[in-house]
N, CA and C atoms as a LAMMPS dump frame, in Angstrom:
ITEM: TIMESTEP
0
ITEM: NUMBER OF ATOMS
606
ITEM: BOX BOUNDS ff ff ff
-5.0000000000000000e+02 5.0000000000000000e+02
-5.0000000000000000e+02 5.0000000000000000e+02
-5.0000000000000000e+02 5.0000000000000000e+02
ITEM: ATOMS id mol type element x y z
1 1 1 N 328.837 122.276 110.788
2 1 2 C 329.236 123.686 110.774
3 1 3 C 328.068 124.542 111.266
4 2 1 N 328.385 125.5 112.101
5 2 2 C 327.343 126.335 112.686
6 2 3 C 327.751 127.803 112.64
7 3 1 N 326.835 128.664 112.205
8 3 2 C 327.051 130.105 112.233
9 3 3 C 326.654 130.627 113.613
10 4 1 N 327.484 131.482 114.189
11 4 2 C 327.153 132.047 115.501
12 4 3 C 327.306 133.561 115.487
13 5 1 N 326.614 134.208 116.404
14 5 2 C 326.794 135.636 116.616
15 5 3 C 327.934 135.816 117.615
16 6 1 N 328.885 136.662 117.284
17 6 2 C 330.019 136.906 118.171
18 6 3 C 329.6 137.876 119.262
19 7 1 N 329.685 137.433 120.511
20 7 2 C 329.186 138.212 121.64
21 7 3 C 330.286 138.478 122.662
22 8 1 N 330.036 139.433 123.529
23 8 2 C 330.935 139.773 124.637
24 8 3 C 330.622 138.835 125.795
25 9 1 N 331.523 137.901 126.105
26 9 2 C 331.283 136.884 127.124
27 9 3 C 329.844 136.348 126.992
28 10 1 N 329.592 135.487 126.021
29 10 2 C 328.223 135.011 125.738
30 10 3 C 327.534 134.425 126.968
31 11 1 N 326.224 134.448 126.954
32 11 2 C 325.46 133.807 128.02
33 11 3 C 325.607 132.293 127.883
34 12 1 N 325.286 131.579 128.93
35 12 2 C 325.538 130.142 128.99
36 12 3 C 324.829 129.384 127.867
37 13 1 N 323.589 129.743 127.571
38 13 2 C 322.858 129.011 126.531
39 13 3 C 323.511 129.163 125.162
40 14 1 N 324.149 130.306 124.901
41 14 2 C 324.837 130.495 123.625
42 14 3 C 326.046 129.571 123.523
43 15 1 N 326.78 129.427 124.632
44 15 2 C 327.924 128.518 124.647
45 15 3 C 327.45 127.075 124.485
46 16 1 N 326.353 126.736 125.122
47 16 2 C 325.808 125.383 125.008
48 16 3 C 325.426 125.071 123.563
49 17 1 N 324.86 126.045 122.879
50 17 2 C 324.458 125.853 121.485
51 17 3 C 325.657 125.677 120.567
52 18 1 N 326.668 126.514 120.714
53 18 2 C 327.809 126.418 119.802
54 18 3 C 328.643 125.163 120.065
55 19 1 N 328.521 124.586 121.271
56 19 2 C 329.289 123.379 121.596
57 19 3 C 328.78 122.15 120.855
58 20 1 N 327.676 122.299 120.137
59 20 2 C 327.101 121.168 119.403
60 20 3 C 327.815 120.903 118.075
61 21 1 N 328.75 121.784 117.71
62 21 2 C 329.498 121.609 116.47
63 21 3 C 330.989 121.797 116.719
64 22 1 N 331.801 121.108 115.952
65 22 2 C 333.247 121.262 116.064
66 22 3 C 333.786 122.322 115.111
67 23 1 N 332.938 122.819 114.217
68 23 2 C 333.302 123.895 113.3
69 23 3 C 332.259 125.003 113.422
70 24 1 N 332.716 126.204 113.759
71 24 2 C 331.797 127.335 113.847
72 24 3 C 332.277 128.458 112.931
73 25 1 N 331.316 129.196 112.396
74 25 2 C 331.611 130.291 111.477
75 25 3 C 331.034 131.574 112.046
76 26 1 N 331.828 132.632 112.004
77 26 2 C 331.382 133.928 112.51
78 26 3 C 331.224 134.875 111.333
79 27 1 N 329.979 135.244 110.984
80 27 2 C 329.738 136.117 109.822
81 27 3 C 329.934 137.589 110.182
82 28 1 N 331.109 138.115 109.891
83 28 2 C 331.419 139.497 110.236
84 28 3 C 330.894 140.489 109.206
85 29 1 N 330.228 139.973 108.172
86 29 2 C 329.609 140.852 107.181
87 29 3 C 328.224 141.314 107.643
88 30 1 N 327.653 140.631 108.634
89 30 2 C 326.348 141.062 109.151
90 30 3 C 326.473 142.442 109.795
91 31 1 N 325.405 143.199 109.761
92 31 2 C 325.426 144.514 110.386
93 31 3 C 325.36 144.419 111.898
94 32 1 N 326.036 145.369 112.56
95 32 2 C 325.92 145.482 114.011
96 32 3 C 324.477 145.798 114.367
97 33 1 N 323.988 145.144 115.406
98 33 2 C 322.617 145.384 115.862
99 33 3 C 322.642 145.9 117.289
100 34 1 N 321.976 147.023 117.537
101 34 2 C 321.949 147.582 118.883
102 34 3 C 321.064 146.728 119.785
103 35 1 N 321.249 146.899 121.085
104 35 2 C 320.489 146.179 122.111
105 35 3 C 320.677 144.671 121.989
106 36 1 N 321.904 144.236 121.708
107 36 2 C 322.221 142.817 121.637
108 36 3 C 323.406 142.541 122.558
109 37 1 N 323.826 141.279 122.578
110 37 2 C 324.996 140.902 123.367
111 37 3 C 326.29 141.096 122.588
112 38 1 N 326.214 141.694 121.426
113 38 2 C 327.431 141.918 120.643
114 38 3 C 328.402 142.847 121.363
115 39 1 N 327.888 143.779 122.132
116 39 2 C 328.782 144.675 122.875
117 39 3 C 328.389 144.795 124.347
118 40 1 N 327.723 143.763 124.871
119 40 2 C 327.377 143.804 126.297
120 40 3 C 327.263 142.396 126.853
121 41 1 N 327.437 142.305 128.166
122 41 2 C 327.262 141.045 128.877
123 41 3 C 326.593 141.347 130.206
124 42 1 N 325.984 140.344 130.816
125 42 2 C 325.224 140.552 132.049
126 42 3 C 325.696 139.577 133.119
127 43 1 N 325.983 140.115 134.316
128 43 2 C 326.414 139.296 135.444
129 43 3 C 325.569 139.635 136.665
130 44 1 N 325.417 138.68 137.6
131 44 2 C 324.718 138.991 138.837
132 44 3 C 325.65 139.692 139.821
133 45 1 N 325.12 140.661 140.545
134 45 2 C 325.908 141.374 141.55
135 45 3 C 325.07 141.51 142.816
136 46 1 N 325.614 142.164 143.811
137 46 2 C 324.94 142.271 145.105
138 46 3 C 323.582 142.955 144.991
139 47 1 N 323.429 143.849 144.034
140 47 2 C 322.187 144.621 143.898
141 47 3 C 321.298 144.147 142.753
142 48 1 N 321.601 142.987 142.19
143 48 2 C 320.8 142.469 141.083
144 48 3 C 321.66 142.242 139.86
145 49 1 N 321.044 142.269 138.698
146 49 2 C 321.78 142.033 137.461
147 49 3 C 322.488 143.309 137.003
148 50 1 N 323.741 143.154 136.599
149 50 2 C 324.551 144.287 136.151
150 50 3 C 324.941 144.086 134.697
151 51 1 N 324.698 145.094 133.878
152 51 2 C 325.061 145.04 132.469
153 51 3 C 326.376 145.779 132.242
154 52 1 N 327.315 145.096 131.59
155 52 2 C 328.572 145.715 131.191
156 52 3 C 328.482 145.978 129.696
157 53 1 N 328.569 147.241 129.314
158 53 2 C 328.381 147.619 127.916
159 53 3 C 329.635 148.296 127.371
160 54 1 N 330.08 147.87 126.2
161 54 2 C 331.262 148.426 125.565
162 54 3 C 330.853 149.626 124.713
163 55 1 N 331.417 150.804 124.965
164 55 2 C 331.078 151.974 124.144
165 55 3 C 331.684 151.853 122.75
166 56 1 N 330.927 152.285 121.764
167 56 2 C 331.368 152.158 120.371
168 56 3 C 331.443 153.518 119.698
169 57 1 N 332.362 153.63 118.762
170 57 2 C 332.402 154.844 117.951
171 57 3 C 331.159 154.86 117.056
172 58 1 N 330.487 155.96 117.05
173 58 2 C 329.246 156.038 116.291
174 58 3 C 328.038 155.751 117.147
175 59 1 N 328.277 155.316 118.391
176 59 2 C 327.188 155.094 119.331
177 59 3 C 326.229 154.001 118.901
178 60 1 N 325.015 154.096 119.414
179 60 2 C 324.01 153.063 119.177
180 60 3 C 323.489 153.062 117.749
181 61 1 N 323.747 154.14 117.011
182 61 2 C 323.244 154.214 115.635
183 61 3 C 324.241 153.64 114.636
184 62 1 N 325.245 152.96 115.147
185 62 2 C 326.26 152.366 114.29
186 62 3 C 325.618 151.378 113.309
187 63 1 N 325.88 151.55 112.029
188 63 2 C 325.281 150.682 111.008
189 63 3 C 326.344 149.953 110.188
190 64 1 N 327.528 149.851 110.754
191 64 2 C 328.61 149.176 110.049
192 64 3 C 328.469 147.666 110.13
193 65 1 N 329.239 146.975 109.282
194 65 2 C 329.356 145.529 109.411
195 65 3 C 330.109 145.226 110.698
196 66 1 N 329.841 144.082 111.293
197 66 2 C 330.455 143.73 112.566
198 66 3 C 331.981 143.77 112.506
199 67 1 N 332.533 143.382 111.372
200 67 2 C 333.981 143.364 111.246
201 67 3 C 334.613 144.738 111.198
202 68 1 N 333.794 145.792 111.129
203 68 2 C 334.31 147.158 111.018
204 68 3 C 334.004 148.011 112.249
205 69 1 N 333.212 147.513 113.163
206 69 2 C 332.793 148.305 114.32
207 69 3 C 333.977 148.552 115.247
208 70 1 N 334.193 149.826 115.569
209 70 2 C 335.337 150.219 116.386
210 70 3 C 334.901 150.581 117.8
211 71 1 N 335.763 150.261 118.742
212 71 2 C 335.51 150.545 120.155
213 71 3 C 335.905 151.981 120.471
214 72 1 N 335.136 152.645 121.325
215 72 2 C 335.478 153.983 121.8
216 72 3 C 336.289 153.838 123.082
217 73 1 N 337.605 153.839 122.937
218 73 2 C 338.476 153.629 124.088
219 73 3 C 338.715 154.883 124.915
220 74 1 N 338.14 156.001 124.5
221 74 2 C 338.323 157.236 125.266
222 74 3 C 337.585 157.183 126.602
223 75 1 N 336.676 156.228 126.755
224 75 2 C 335.856 156.152 127.969
225 75 3 C 336.427 155.221 129.042
226 76 1 N 337.604 154.642 128.788
227 76 2 C 338.279 153.794 129.782
228 76 3 C 337.348 152.71 130.329
229 77 1 N 336.596 152.113 129.446
230 77 2 C 335.598 151.127 129.842
231 77 3 C 336.214 149.859 130.423
232 78 1 N 337.404 149.482 129.966
233 78 2 C 338.006 148.247 130.446
234 78 3 C 338.294 148.304 131.946
235 79 1 N 338.744 149.463 132.41
236 79 2 C 339.013 149.637 133.841
237 79 3 C 337.729 149.463 134.638
238 80 1 N 336.661 150.081 134.183
239 80 2 C 335.379 149.989 134.882
240 80 3 C 334.845 148.559 134.872
241 81 1 N 334.936 147.903 133.729
242 81 2 C 334.415 146.542 133.625
243 81 3 C 335.179 145.587 134.534
244 82 1 N 336.502 145.714 134.552
245 82 2 C 337.289 144.803 135.384
246 82 3 C 337.016 145.043 136.873
247 83 1 N 336.846 146.286 137.264
248 83 2 C 336.509 146.586 138.66
249 83 3 C 335.171 145.962 139.021
250 84 1 N 334.208 146.039 138.119
251 84 2 C 332.889 145.462 138.381
252 84 3 C 332.972 143.944 138.461
253 85 1 N 333.713 143.332 137.561
254 85 2 C 333.883 141.874 137.574
255 85 3 C 334.579 141.432 138.854
256 86 1 N 335.618 142.163 139.247
257 86 2 C 336.345 141.827 140.475
258 86 3 C 335.444 141.94 141.691
259 87 1 N 334.658 143.002 141.769
260 87 2 C 333.752 143.186 142.896
261 87 3 C 332.707 142.078 142.959
262 88 1 N 332.262 141.624 141.799
263 88 2 C 331.218 140.599 141.752
264 88 3 C 331.749 139.206 142.068
265 89 1 N 333.012 138.941 141.735
266 89 2 C 333.501 137.553 141.808
267 89 3 C 334.691 137.306 142.721
268 90 1 N 335.18 138.309 143.404
269 90 2 C 336.376 138.072 144.226
270 90 3 C 336.121 137.053 145.331
271 91 1 N 334.86 136.853 145.705
272 91 2 C 334.531 135.845 146.723
273 91 3 C 334.104 134.514 146.118
274 92 1 N 334.133 134.426 144.805
275 92 2 C 333.761 133.157 144.16
276 92 3 C 334.906 132.151 144.302
277 93 1 N 334.605 130.86 144.28
278 93 2 C 335.616 129.833 144.533
279 93 3 C 336.796 129.818 143.565
280 94 1 N 336.571 130.255 142.311
281 94 2 C 337.594 130.076 141.28
282 94 3 C 338.15 131.381 140.726
283 95 1 N 337.788 132.52 141.296
284 95 2 C 338.247 133.792 140.731
285 95 3 C 339.772 133.91 140.745
286 96 1 N 340.399 133.586 141.857
287 96 2 C 341.859 133.717 141.955
288 96 3 C 342.576 132.795 140.974
289 97 1 N 341.963 131.682 140.648
290 97 2 C 342.579 130.742 139.708
291 97 3 C 342.592 131.304 138.289
292 98 1 N 341.485 131.929 137.874
293 98 2 C 341.359 132.413 136.5
294 98 3 C 341.814 133.862 136.32
295 99 1 N 341.906 134.623 137.386
296 99 2 C 342.251 136.044 137.286
297 99 3 C 343.549 136.307 136.517
298 100 1 N 344.65 135.587 136.77
299 100 2 C 345.898 135.896 136.058
300 100 3 C 345.788 135.748 134.54
301 101 1 N 344.971 134.832 134.078
302 101 2 C 344.827 134.633 132.645
303 101 3 C 343.85 135.587 131.99
304 102 1 N 342.917 136.106 132.779
305 102 2 C 341.87 136.962 132.218
306 102 3 C 342.184 138.452 132.334
307 103 1 N 342.793 138.873 133.414
308 103 2 C 343.019 140.307 133.632
309 103 3 C 343.835 140.984 132.533
310 104 1 N 344.822 140.302 131.892
311 104 2 C 345.578 140.99 130.837
312 104 3 C 344.733 141.474 129.668
313 105 1 N 343.601 140.816 129.394
314 105 2 C 342.727 141.282 128.322
315 105 3 C 342.223 142.693 128.614
316 106 1 N 341.991 142.976 129.887
317 106 2 C 341.446 144.276 130.282
318 106 3 C 342.531 145.338 130.411
319 107 1 N 343.768 144.948 130.157
320 107 2 C 344.896 145.887 130.17
321 107 3 C 345.439 146.106 128.766
322 108 1 N 344.846 145.438 127.785
323 108 2 C 345.28 145.518 126.396
324 108 3 C 344.266 146.298 125.581
325 109 1 N 344.719 147.26 124.826
326 109 2 C 343.816 148.083 124.021
327 109 3 C 343.399 147.328 122.757
328 110 1 N 342.114 147.27 122.518
329 110 2 C 341.561 146.676 121.301
330 110 3 C 340.822 147.764 120.532
331 111 1 N 341.022 147.804 119.229
332 111 2 C 340.371 148.822 118.408
333 111 3 C 339.05 148.334 117.826
334 112 1 N 339.012 147.068 117.423
335 112 2 C 337.825 146.516 116.772
336 112 3 C 337.056 145.616 117.727
337 113 1 N 335.743 145.769 117.742
338 113 2 C 334.897 145.005 118.656
339 113 3 C 335.04 143.503 118.422
340 114 1 N 335.075 143.083 117.165
341 114 2 C 335.122 141.639 116.912
342 114 3 C 336.407 141.019 117.425
343 115 1 N 337.523 141.759 117.384
344 115 2 C 338.794 141.228 117.875
345 115 3 C 338.736 140.98 119.383
346 116 1 N 338.136 141.908 120.1
347 116 2 C 337.959 141.76 121.546
348 116 3 C 337.081 140.552 121.856
349 117 1 N 335.926 140.487 121.226
350 117 2 C 334.999 139.381 121.479
351 117 3 C 335.602 138.034 121.1
352 118 1 N 336.333 138.004 120.013
353 118 2 C 336.928 136.756 119.545
354 118 3 C 337.997 136.25 120.514
355 119 1 N 338.842 137.141 120.994
356 119 2 C 339.889 136.722 121.939
357 119 3 C 339.28 136.204 123.234
358 120 1 N 338.231 136.854 123.707
359 120 2 C 337.576 136.385 124.935
360 120 3 C 336.872 135.053 124.704
361 121 1 N 336.266 134.881 123.528
362 121 2 C 335.613 133.607 123.228
363 121 3 C 336.632 132.477 123.224
364 122 1 N 337.795 132.712 122.629
365 122 2 C 338.838 131.691 122.613
366 122 3 C 339.284 131.348 124.032
367 123 1 N 339.402 132.361 124.896
368 123 2 C 339.785 132.124 126.292
369 123 3 C 338.728 131.263 126.988
370 124 1 N 337.481 131.608 126.788
371 124 2 C 336.381 130.858 127.394
372 124 3 C 336.398 129.404 126.94
373 125 1 N 336.467 129.19 125.644
374 125 2 C 336.402 127.835 125.107
375 125 3 C 337.613 127.005 125.53
376 126 1 N 338.78 127.626 125.599
377 126 2 C 339.97 126.898 126.047
378 126 3 C 339.817 126.446 127.488
379 127 1 N 339.225 127.299 128.328
380 127 2 C 339.042 126.942 129.733
381 127 3 C 337.903 125.958 129.946
382 128 1 N 337.044 125.829 128.954
383 128 2 C 336.003 124.801 128.992
384 128 3 C 336.477 123.503 128.335
385 129 1 N 337.738 123.507 127.884
386 129 2 C 338.318 122.334 127.211
387 129 3 C 337.557 121.987 125.933
388 130 1 N 337.067 123.02 125.267
389 130 2 C 336.357 122.834 123.998
390 130 3 C 336.912 123.845 123.007
391 131 1 N 337.618 123.384 122.016
392 131 2 C 338.271 124.288 121.082
393 131 3 C 337.917 123.922 119.64
394 132 1 N 336.773 124.378 119.166
395 132 2 C 336.345 124.084 117.798
396 132 3 C 337.173 124.87 116.783
397 133 1 N 337.075 124.474 115.544
398 133 2 C 337.67 125.255 114.463
399 133 3 C 336.792 126.486 114.248
400 134 1 N 337.405 127.663 114.27
401 134 2 C 336.655 128.911 114.133
402 134 3 C 337.019 129.579 112.813
403 135 1 N 336.008 129.86 112.009
404 135 2 C 336.236 130.539 110.74
405 135 3 C 335.582 131.91 110.737
406 136 1 N 336.273 132.898 110.184
407 136 2 C 335.732 134.257 110.077
408 136 3 C 335.371 134.542 108.631
409 137 1 N 334.192 135.106 108.413
410 137 2 C 333.775 135.486 107.06
411 137 3 C 333.506 136.989 107.029
412 138 1 N 334.302 137.716 106.235
413 138 2 C 334.15 139.167 106.139
414 138 3 C 333.257 139.572 104.976
415 139 1 N 333.065 138.662 104.023
416 139 2 C 332.199 138.943 102.884
417 139 3 C 331.127 137.866 102.783
418 140 1 N 329.927 138.282 102.432
419 140 2 C 328.808 137.346 102.343
420 140 3 C 329.01 136.388 101.168
421 141 1 N 329.017 135.074 101.438
422 141 2 C 329.164 134.105 100.35
423 141 3 C 327.862 133.974 99.564
424 142 1 N 327.953 133.399 98.382
425 142 2 C 326.748 133.198 97.58
426 142 3 C 325.779 132.259 98.27
427 143 1 N 326.317 131.271 98.96
428 143 2 C 325.492 130.347 99.736
429 143 3 C 325.994 130.332 101.173
430 144 1 N 325.063 130.152 102.11
431 144 2 C 325.423 130.125 103.53
432 144 3 C 324.942 128.82 104.152
433 145 1 N 325.583 127.711 103.801
434 145 2 C 325.159 126.429 104.368
435 145 3 C 325.361 126.398 105.873
436 146 1 N 324.343 125.925 106.58
437 146 2 C 324.455 125.838 108.037
438 146 3 C 323.977 127.071 108.757
439 147 1 N 323.688 128.156 108.012
440 147 2 C 323.199 129.364 108.67
441 147 3 C 321.683 129.287 108.786
442 148 1 N 321.195 129.314 110.026
443 148 2 C 319.762 129.178 110.279
444 148 3 C 319.236 130.422 110.972
445 149 1 N 317.965 130.669 110.774
446 149 2 C 317.321 131.79 111.464
447 149 3 C 316.822 131.313 112.82
448 150 1 N 317.751 131.082 113.726
449 150 2 C 317.395 130.643 115.07
450 150 3 C 316.822 131.82 115.861
451 151 1 N 316.04 131.544 116.908
452 151 2 C 315.523 132.636 117.73
453 151 3 C 316.666 133.487 118.272
454 152 1 N 316.574 134.796 118.104
455 152 2 C 317.641 135.696 118.529
456 152 3 C 317.624 135.88 120.045
457 153 1 N 318.765 135.631 120.666
458 153 2 C 318.864 135.839 122.102
459 153 3 C 319.368 137.251 122.354
460 154 1 N 318.661 137.994 123.204
461 154 2 C 318.963 139.398 123.442
462 154 3 C 318.872 139.699 124.933
463 155 1 N 319.413 140.835 125.365
464 155 2 C 319.289 141.212 126.77
465 155 3 C 317.842 141.312 127.252
466 156 1 N 316.914 141.447 126.315
467 156 2 C 315.505 141.571 126.698
468 156 3 C 314.806 140.225 126.887
469 157 1 N 315.438 139.112 126.434
470 157 2 C 314.734 137.828 126.512
471 157 3 C 315.607 136.652 126.951
472 158 1 N 316.85 136.898 127.35
473 158 2 C 317.796 135.81 127.575
474 158 3 C 317.418 134.881 128.73
475 159 1 N 316.511 135.318 129.6
476 159 2 C 316.086 134.458 130.702
477 159 3 C 314.727 133.81 130.445
478 160 1 N 314.238 133.9 129.219
479 160 2 C 312.995 133.22 128.859
480 160 3 C 313.201 131.702 128.893
481 161 1 N 312.124 130.969 129.105
482 161 2 C 312.203 129.503 129.16
483 161 3 C 312.802 128.911 127.89
484 162 1 N 312.586 129.561 126.77
485 162 2 C 313.107 129.074 125.499
486 162 3 C 314.614 128.842 125.566
487 163 1 N 315.315 129.7 126.32
488 163 2 C 316.768 129.615 126.405
489 163 3 C 317.257 128.967 127.703
490 164 1 N 316.41 128.926 128.716
491 164 2 C 316.862 128.458 130.036
492 164 3 C 316.409 127.053 130.416
493 165 1 N 315.433 126.511 129.726
494 165 2 C 314.817 125.25 130.156
495 165 3 C 315.802 124.085 130.199
496 166 1 N 316.842 124.112 129.371
497 166 2 C 317.786 122.995 129.329
498 166 3 C 319.038 123.242 130.172
499 167 1 N 319.075 124.354 130.897
500 167 2 C 320.262 124.702 131.675
501 167 3 C 320.169 124.186 133.1
502 168 1 N 321.298 123.82 133.667
503 168 2 C 321.363 123.326 135.043
504 168 3 C 321.675 124.472 136.002
505 169 1 N 321.13 124.385 137.199
506 169 2 C 321.42 125.38 138.227
507 169 3 C 322.761 125.06 138.894
508 170 1 N 323.386 126.06 139.489
509 170 2 C 324.648 125.896 140.215
510 170 3 C 324.739 127.009 141.254
511 171 1 N 325.64 126.885 142.201
512 171 2 C 325.78 127.875 143.266
513 171 3 C 326.384 129.165 142.719
514 172 1 N 325.78 130.301 143.086
515 172 2 C 326.262 131.615 142.68
516 172 3 C 326.596 132.457 143.91
517 173 1 N 327.468 133.436 143.732
518 173 2 C 327.952 134.242 144.855
519 173 3 C 326.824 134.943 145.605
520 174 1 N 325.912 135.566 144.88
521 174 2 C 324.861 136.371 145.513
522 174 3 C 323.497 135.686 145.508
523 175 1 N 323.505 134.391 145.427
524 175 2 C 322.256 133.641 145.359
525 175 3 C 321.392 133.849 146.6
526 176 1 N 322.02 134.022 147.755
527 176 2 C 321.259 134.213 148.991
528 176 3 C 320.551 135.571 149.026
529 177 1 N 321.02 136.521 148.235
530 177 2 C 320.423 137.866 148.201
531 177 3 C 319.409 138.035 147.083
532 178 1 N 319.763 137.57 145.886
533 178 2 C 318.914 137.86 144.725
534 178 3 C 318.357 136.599 144.075
535 179 1 N 318.6 135.448 144.696
536 179 2 C 318.118 134.197 144.131
537 179 3 C 318.989 133.741 142.97
538 180 1 N 318.772 132.513 142.534
539 180 2 C 319.549 131.997 141.414
540 180 3 C 319.16 132.724 140.133
541 181 1 N 320.158 133.136 139.374
542 181 2 C 319.937 133.838 138.113
543 181 3 C 320.408 132.959 136.964
544 182 1 N 319.468 132.515 136.159
545 182 2 C 319.781 131.601 135.061
546 182 3 C 320.353 132.33 133.852
547 183 1 N 321.169 131.615 133.105
548 183 2 C 321.667 132.071 131.805
549 183 3 C 322.472 133.356 131.883
550 184 1 N 323.344 133.425 132.862
551 184 2 C 324.233 134.57 132.983
552 184 3 C 325.384 134.472 131.978
553 185 1 N 326.22 135.489 131.975
554 185 2 C 327.454 135.441 131.205
555 185 3 C 328.213 134.179 131.576
556 186 1 N 328.888 133.589 130.612
557 186 2 C 329.617 132.351 130.849
558 186 3 C 330.665 132.497 131.946
559 187 1 N 331.171 133.713 132.187
560 187 2 C 332.174 133.862 133.25
561 187 3 C 331.567 133.615 134.627
562 188 1 N 330.26 133.786 134.765
563 188 2 C 329.62 133.491 136.038
564 188 3 C 329.751 132.01 136.358
565 189 1 N 329.515 131.175 135.37
566 189 2 C 329.658 129.736 135.554
567 189 3 C 331.113 129.363 135.822
568 190 1 N 332.029 129.924 135.06
569 190 2 C 333.446 129.579 135.201
570 190 3 C 333.986 129.981 136.569
571 191 1 N 333.682 131.19 137.02
572 191 2 C 334.191 131.638 138.32
573 191 3 C 333.575 130.864 139.482
574 192 1 N 332.344 130.417 139.311
575 192 2 C 331.668 129.703 140.395
576 192 3 C 331.91 128.201 140.391
577 193 1 N 332.105 127.622 139.207
578 193 2 C 332.218 126.175 139.115
579 193 3 C 333.578 125.664 138.641
580 194 1 N 334.39 126.523 138.076
581 194 2 C 335.738 126.129 137.698
582 194 3 C 335.79 124.933 136.776
583 195 1 N 336.565 123.903 137.159
584 195 2 C 336.735 122.755 136.278
585 195 3 C 335.5 121.864 136.155
586 196 1 N 334.443 122.184 136.88
587 196 2 C 333.182 121.471 136.714
588 196 3 C 332.327 122.093 135.607
589 197 1 N 332.727 123.26 135.14
590 197 2 C 331.929 123.993 134.157
591 197 3 C 331.647 123.213 132.883
592 198 1 N 332.639 122.512 132.304
593 198 2 C 332.339 121.788 131.053
594 198 3 C 331.209 120.77 131.205
595 199 1 N 331.164 120.094 132.327
596 199 2 C 330.121 119.077 132.505
597 199 3 C 328.74 119.703 132.674
598 200 1 N 328.704 120.972 133.025
599 200 2 C 327.428 121.656 133.217
600 200 3 C 326.914 122.261 131.916
601 201 1 N 327.815 122.782 131.103
602 201 2 C 327.378 123.542 129.934
603 201 3 C 327.54 122.797 128.617
604 202 1 N 328.484 121.85 128.532
605 202 2 C 328.731 121.205 127.248
606 202 3 C 327.96 119.906 127.112
C-alpha cells in the first residue's frame, strides 16, 4: 500500500513511483499546498515549457483540506487548457487516437479539485494498462501505515536528477527546438509513445 499526492496529470516519475504498488491511498485530509502539482501540470511546447494551472476559489492562500478545495470555473480554464494541449500535441503520433477519450473531461464541469484529478488519474492508469485499487481517505486515521516522508516533487525541482535519473528518453514533438525535456506530464509520454508507454514508465 502506498500513499500518493493527487496531482493534475502527474509527471512521469510520479506515475513510475505509484506503479510499484497495486494498492494506493490518497489522503484528502492533507492541506492543499501552493506551488505544487496538485493544481498544475507542465508540458513542452514550441516556446519551451508551458505550465497549465487550475484556478481555485480562495486563490493561492487556500488552506483547506484537499478534499474540500473548489475549482474557480468562472475563468473558463478548461477551454484554455485544452487549446494549449491541442496546439502542443496535434502533431504527435498518438493524439488523434486518445483525443476522443480525453476531450470530454475538458467539456465537463468539475467543482472539486480532487474529483478532477482523480478522474484524470484513472484515465491515465487505464491507458497504461495499470489499474491499482485506489482508496480515498477524508479523515486522518490514528495510524498511517505505508505513508512515508518521501522527497516532495514540485514544479521547482521535478527535473532534478533525484527524479529523472531512472527515466528513459523518448521522442518528443518539439525536441528539435527545445531539446529533450525529462519528466514531463504523463500525457506527453502517452501522446508521443502510445501503446509503448507502459514499457517505458512501468
